[in-house]
RODO-2510 file (C-alpha; in nm, 4 decimals, decimal comma):
residues 294
     n   res          X          Y          Z
     1     m    -5,9283     5,9789     3,5256
     2     k    -6,0886     5,8473     3,2127
     3     l    -5,8763     5,6645     2,9625
     4     k    -5,8596     5,7920     2,6062
     5     n    -5,9972     5,5635     2,3397
     6     n    -5,6515     5,5058     2,1881
     7     d    -5,5181     5,4116     2,5302
     8     s    -5,7855     5,1438     2,5837
     9     p    -5,6333     4,8142     2,7053
    10     f    -5,8706     4,6349     2,4701
    11     k    -5,7461     4,8457     2,1778
    12     k    -5,3822     4,7776     2,2710
    13     e    -5,4541     4,4050     2,2954
    14     k    -5,6258     4,4146     1,9575
    15     n    -5,3280     4,5947     1,8018
    16     r    -5,0891     4,3377     1,9497
    17     n    -5,3027     4,0539     1,8080
    18     e    -5,3126     4,2146     1,4644
    19     a    -4,9350     4,2576     1,4652
    20     l    -4,8891     3,8974     1,5732
    21     n    -5,1267     3,7787     1,3021
    22     k    -4,9344     3,9726     1,0386
    23     k    -4,6085     3,8138     1,1534
    24     l    -4,7625     3,4671     1,1445
    25     v    -4,9014     3,5292     0,7949
    26     a    -4,5595     3,6453     0,6791
    27     v    -4,3916     3,3395     0,8297
    28     f    -4,6420     3,0995     0,6736
    29     a    -4,6164     3,2772     0,3379
    30     a    -4,2377     3,2529     0,3410
    31     a    -4,2534     2,8858     0,4371
    32     f    -4,5032     2,8165     0,1578
    33     v    -4,2798     2,9883    -0,0987
    34     l    -3,9765     2,7860     0,0167
    35     i    -4,1708     2,4579     0,0019
    36     l    -4,3107     2,5426    -0,3423
    37     a    -3,9673     2,6396    -0,4736
    38     g    -3,8106     2,3248    -0,3295
    39     s    -4,0783     2,1073    -0,4873
    40     l    -4,0388     2,2815    -0,8218
    41     f    -3,6625     2,2347    -0,8266
    42     a    -3,7030     1,8692    -0,7262
    43     i    -3,9439     1,8111    -1,0146
    44     l    -3,7201     1,9920    -1,2629
    45     a    -3,4121     1,8055    -1,1430
    46     k    -3,5920     1,4732    -1,1768
    47     n    -3,6683     1,5596    -1,5390
    48     d    -3,3083     1,6642    -1,6210
    49     f    -3,3912     2,0377    -1,6298
    50     n    -3,0790     2,2513    -1,6634
    51     l    -3,1150     2,5884    -1,4888
    52     l    -2,8091     2,7408    -1,6580
    53     s    -2,9480     2,6429    -1,9954
    54     a    -3,2859     2,7978    -1,9158
    55     i    -3,1333     3,1277    -1,7969
    56     s    -2,8805     3,1666    -2,0761
    57     g    -3,0926     3,0223    -2,3557
    58     e    -2,8106     2,7846    -2,4476
    59     v    -2,8507     2,4110    -2,5019
    60     v    -2,6268     2,2135    -2,2661
    61     t    -2,5406     1,8625    -2,3836
    62     e    -2,3209     1,5793    -2,2666
    63     a    -1,9572     1,5939    -2,3678
    64     g    -1,9057     1,4849    -2,7268
    65     e    -2,2763     1,4848    -2,8126
    66     e    -2,4795     1,7202    -3,0273
    67     e    -2,8329     1,8115    -2,9352
    68     e    -3,0672     1,7725    -3,2290
    69     d    -3,3698     1,9958    -3,2731
    70     s    -3,7013     1,8227    -3,2287
    71     p    -3,9180     1,8034    -3,5402
    72     a    -4,1840     2,0688    -3,5830
    73     g    -4,4957     1,9845    -3,3854
    74     v    -4,3327     1,6907    -3,2035
    75     s    -4,1877     1,7215    -2,8558
    76     v    -3,8986     1,4755    -2,8139
    77     p    -3,7828     1,4881    -2,4521
    78     k    -3,4309     1,3961    -2,3522
    79     s    -3,4270     1,0247    -2,2762
    80     d    -3,1650     0,7588    -2,2054
    81     k    -3,3083     0,4090    -2,1633
    82     y    -3,1887     0,0492    -2,1617
    83     w    -3,3953    -0,2303    -2,3154
    84     l    -3,3448    -0,6010    -2,2489
    85     l    -3,4166    -0,8049    -2,5622
    86     y    -3,4019    -1,1827    -2,5741
    87     c    -3,5187    -1,4935    -2,7558
    88     n    -3,6149    -1,8096    -2,5693
    89     d    -3,7029    -2,1687    -2,6533
    90     t    -4,0487    -2,2562    -2,5188
    91     e    -3,9801    -2,6303    -2,5465
    92     t    -3,6687    -2,6332    -2,3288
    93     g    -3,7409    -2,3163    -2,1294
    94     e    -3,3906    -2,1871    -2,2059
    95     l    -3,2523    -1,8608    -2,3369
    96     r    -3,1173    -1,8639    -2,6908
    97     l    -3,0181    -1,5049    -2,7605
    98     m    -2,9850    -1,1884    -2,5535
    99     w    -2,9038    -0,8217    -2,6104
   100     i    -2,9022    -0,5002    -2,4109
   101     a    -2,9946    -0,2034    -2,6309
   102     r    -2,9446     0,1549    -2,5165
   103     l    -3,1463     0,4294    -2,6895
   104     r    -3,0814     0,7987    -2,6387
   105     l    -3,3234     1,0659    -2,7584
   106     p    -3,3515     1,3078    -2,9237
   107     q    -3,0081     1,2186    -3,0673
   108     r    -3,1353     0,8760    -3,1906
   109     y    -2,8194     0,7005    -3,0733
   110     f    -2,8387     0,3223    -3,0441
   111     n    -2,5766     0,1240    -2,8537
   112     i    -2,5905    -0,2564    -2,8404
   113     l    -2,4247    -0,5146    -2,6181
   114     a    -2,4752    -0,8900    -2,6686
   115     p    -2,3967    -1,0658    -2,3393
   116     s    -2,3404    -1,4379    -2,3526
   117     i    -2,6355    -1,6278    -2,2061
   118     q    -2,3734    -1,8373    -2,0242
   119     t    -2,2357    -1,5329    -1,8384
   120     v    -2,2010    -1,6352    -1,4738
   121     t    -2,3284    -1,3825    -1,2213
   122     e    -2,4134    -1,3658    -0,8538
   123     y    -2,7721    -1,4570    -0,7742
   124     g    -2,8543    -1,4757    -0,4061
   125     e    -2,5825    -1,6987    -0,2632
   126     e    -2,5195    -1,8736    -0,5954
   127     m    -2,2940    -1,8045    -0,8922
   128     i    -2,5016    -1,9122    -1,1923
   129     s    -2,5531    -1,8235    -1,5583
   130     f    -2,8149    -1,5910    -1,7075
   131     n    -2,9553    -1,8942    -1,8870
   132     y    -2,9927    -2,0902    -1,5627
   133     i    -3,1534    -1,7923    -1,3887
   134     f    -3,4091    -1,7538    -1,6670
   135     k    -3,4855    -2,1250    -1,6882
   136     t    -3,5142    -2,1714    -1,3112
   137     y    -3,6457    -1,8403    -1,1784
   138     g    -3,8100    -1,6691    -1,4760
   139     a    -3,8051    -1,3458    -1,6746
   140     d    -3,8259    -1,1014    -1,3839
   141     a    -3,5299    -1,2691    -1,2134
   142     l    -3,3306    -1,2415    -1,5379
   143     k    -3,4036    -0,8685    -1,5590
   144     k    -3,2905    -0,8120    -1,1995
   145     a    -2,9755    -1,0208    -1,2536
   146     v    -2,8818    -0,8205    -1,5650
   147     e    -2,9408    -0,4921    -1,3799
   148     k    -2,7189    -0,6044    -1,0934
   149     e    -2,4437    -0,7462    -1,3138
   150     y    -2,4205    -0,4415    -1,5408
   151     k    -2,5216    -0,1755    -1,2847
   152     i    -2,7942    -0,0314    -1,5064
   153     r    -3,1705     0,0061    -1,4828
   154     i    -3,3683    -0,1783    -1,7497
   155     s    -3,6579     0,0425    -1,8614
   156     n    -3,8369    -0,2183    -2,0710
   157     c    -3,8105    -0,5833    -2,1737
   158     m    -3,9070    -0,7517    -2,4974
   159     s    -3,8875    -1,1244    -2,5655
   160     a    -3,9949    -1,3661    -2,8360
   161     d    -3,9860    -1,7404    -2,8672
   162     v    -3,7882    -1,8935    -3,1526
   163     n    -4,0787    -1,9157    -3,3994
   164     n    -4,1982    -1,5610    -3,3347
   165     f    -3,8426    -1,4274    -3,3634
   166     k    -3,8127    -1,5828    -3,7088
   167     s    -4,1587    -1,4525    -3,7987
   168     m    -4,0593    -1,0958    -3,7076
   169     i    -3,7515    -1,1149    -3,9309
   170     n    -3,9681    -1,2460    -4,2157
   171     y    -4,2182    -0,9644    -4,1552
   172     i    -3,9550    -0,6956    -4,2193
   173     g    -3,8429    -0,8780    -4,5359
   174     g    -3,5252    -1,0263    -4,3895
   175     i    -3,1885    -0,8525    -4,3706
   176     t    -2,8779    -0,8256    -4,5850
   177     f    -2,5691    -0,8886    -4,3757
   178     d    -2,1995    -0,8878    -4,4607
   179     v    -2,0794    -1,2224    -4,3222
   180     p    -1,7054    -1,1946    -4,2447
   181     e    -1,6261    -1,5610    -4,3148
   182     k    -1,7837    -1,8552    -4,4913
   183     v    -2,0017    -2,0735    -4,2686
   184     e    -2,0503    -2,4469    -4,3211
   185     y    -2,2103    -2,6021    -4,0154
   186     r    -2,3688    -2,9449    -3,9817
   187     d    -2,4555    -3,0549    -3,6323
   188     e    -2,7584    -2,9402    -3,4349
   189     f    -2,8769    -2,7773    -3,7573
   190     n    -2,7494    -2,7063    -4,1068
   191     l    -2,6200    -2,3621    -4,2007
   192     f    -2,4387    -2,2555    -4,5163
   193     l    -2,3419    -1,8913    -4,5768
   194     i    -2,0966    -1,7422    -4,8247
   195     e    -1,8347    -1,4888    -4,7248
   196     g    -1,9678    -1,1406    -4,7978
   197     k    -2,3246    -1,0164    -4,8374
   198     n    -2,6019    -1,2656    -4,7617
   199     t    -2,9730    -1,1898    -4,7793
   200     m    -3,1334    -1,3897    -4,4997
   201     k    -3,4864    -1,4496    -4,3780
   202     g    -3,5835    -1,5501    -4,0254
   203     d    -3,4563    -1,9085    -4,0139
   204     p    -3,0981    -1,8462    -4,1352
   205     v    -3,0742    -1,5265    -3,9253
   206     y    -3,1677    -1,7228    -3,6134
   207     k    -2,9303    -2,0085    -3,6976
   208     y    -2,6459    -1,7689    -3,7734
   209     l    -2,6965    -1,5934    -3,4385
   210     l    -2,7058    -1,9301    -3,2655
   211     w    -2,3875    -2,0398    -3,4451
   212     l    -2,2162    -1,7143    -3,3412
   213     g    -2,3182    -1,7870    -2,9829
   214     f    -2,1069    -2,1015    -2,9870
   215     g    -1,7960    -1,8890    -3,0310
   216     q    -1,6260    -1,6282    -2,8172
   217     g    -1,4637    -1,2874    -2,8588
   218     e    -1,5480    -1,1136    -3,1848
   219     n    -1,8352    -1,3539    -3,2564
   220     i    -2,0210    -1,1911    -2,9683
   221     n    -1,9726    -0,8512    -3,1368
   222     i    -2,1040    -0,9869    -3,4662
   223     r    -2,4265    -1,0837    -3,2893
   224     s    -2,4622    -0,7161    -3,1935
   225     e    -2,3930    -0,6181    -3,5547
   226     v    -2,6762    -0,8457    -3,6694
   227     l    -2,9200    -0,6693    -3,4335
   228     a    -2,7856    -0,3349    -3,5564
   229     e    -2,8694    -0,4390    -3,9125
   230     i    -3,2199    -0,5398    -3,8002
   231     f    -3,2619    -0,1907    -3,6513
   232     r    -3,1395    -0,0271    -3,9733
   233     t    -3,3873    -0,2342    -4,1726
   234     v    -3,6803    -0,1495    -3,9447
   235     f    -3,6193     0,2192    -3,8670
   236     t    -3,6501     0,3795    -4,2101
   237     g    -3,8572     0,6586    -4,3586
   238     n    -4,0390     0,4068    -4,5769
   239     n    -4,1705     0,2343    -4,2641
   240     a    -4,2767     0,5551    -4,0847
   241     a    -4,6343     0,5224    -4,2074
   242     k    -4,6483     0,1605    -4,0883
   243     t    -4,5753     0,2126    -3,7189
   244     d    -4,9242     0,1003    -3,6151
   245     a    -4,8845    -0,2173    -3,8210
   246     f    -4,5403    -0,2788    -3,6707
   247     y    -4,6730    -0,2431    -3,3166
   248     s    -4,9668    -0,4715    -3,3974
   249     k    -4,7242    -0,7359    -3,5251
   250     l    -4,5073    -0,6921    -3,2170
   251     a    -4,8026    -0,7185    -2,9823
   252     n    -4,8991    -1,0497    -3,1405
   253     s    -4,5455    -1,1882    -3,1579
   254     v    -4,3554    -1,0799    -2,8487
   255     t    -4,3929    -1,0480    -2,4748
   256     t    -4,3234    -0,6926    -2,3585
   257     d    -4,4036    -0,4507    -2,0790
   258     f    -4,4318    -0,1701    -2,3380
   259     s    -4,8109    -0,1580    -2,3481
   260     i    -5,0548    -0,0222    -2,6049
   261     v    -5,1014     0,2744    -2,3692
   262     d    -4,7250     0,3404    -2,3795
   263     y    -4,7288     0,3110    -2,7572
   264     r    -5,0171     0,5554    -2,8003
   265     a    -4,8561     0,8026    -2,5619
   266     n    -4,5284     0,7924    -2,7583
   267     a    -4,6672     0,7409    -3,1115
   268     e    -4,5363     1,0714    -3,2495
   269     i    -4,1885     1,0155    -3,1052
   270     i    -4,1783     0,6597    -3,2445
   271     k    -4,2827     0,7871    -3,5867
   272     y    -4,0109     1,0519    -3,5653
   273     v    -3,7437     0,7857    -3,4991
   274     f    -3,8725     0,5848    -3,7960
   275     e    -3,8729     0,8880    -4,0272
   276     k    -3,5247     1,0049    -3,9323
   277     g    -3,3713     0,6617    -3,8783
   278     p    -3,0931     0,5896    -3,6290
   279     a    -2,8358     0,8711    -3,6305
   280     k    -2,5712     0,6349    -3,4998
   281     i    -2,5580     0,2667    -3,4041
   282     t    -2,2559     0,1448    -3,2129
   283     v    -2,1593    -0,1988    -3,0863
   284     a    -2,0314    -0,2211    -2,7309
   285     e    -1,7704    -0,4819    -2,6467
   286     n    -1,8061    -0,4303    -2,2719
   287     l    -2,0017    -0,2507    -2,0019
   288     n    -1,7945     0,0682    -2,0178
   289     q    -1,8593     0,1059    -2,3888
   290     l    -2,2304     0,0489    -2,3326
   291     t    -2,2739     0,3025    -2,0538
   292     g    -2,0016     0,5471    -2,1538
   293     k    -1,8600     0,5269    -1,8011
   294     k    -1,5019     0,4390    -1,7086
***
């Protein structure tokens, strides 16, 4: 008996192969979709994407915070970064001043903590001060020690020696600061300030900060207030057109890992912060106040 064409064993085998191929294609397609979706969600999660917000069209913010609209034509992504700022003496190799500044965008919230350079922390098997770590092991070791002590990640560092710190204060025209008590100091240097508002250039600002560093408690907070006043003086609408000049001065006066490439990439956002000014500057007395965690 002859076999019909549709009963051919070769035809049946071909049909089985086609069916198998279709199943394999379907399996691979499903796997590809799952991998693509997983990758997409991982990327969105890494960049703080909120799925509920995207679906509902609502803006979801942290408790107690208001989300501010980005300026027209400028994309200001949500950002929460810690900067380590310090002043050092090139002659002795020691720290003189130190701050941790937290900046949140697009809210333009600044939060400042002024740790004592004599704060003792764990470094390897030793318990030593930030000042000793910097003097003995260098800037990178200081950054790592601060991150470990305060359980934060430092995004960028900026440092200046004593002369360049004073020069930067002179460049912005000095600051006007409300000194809470009269200062008459004659020892390592001379410093005389009246109680109330004092207009100070670089040298008296540096000496006042140094004098505050000799004290404890609220003096530490006043050092943060001085930096806050520097920020208020710098970040103004009048200076928005001078951001290139400010960065040029910084590049020639400080050591920082915020490169010219970083500056160019964020130029519009930086200009936006200058134009709008800080929405809020707060002084943190401790780690919890700095991070907002309990």
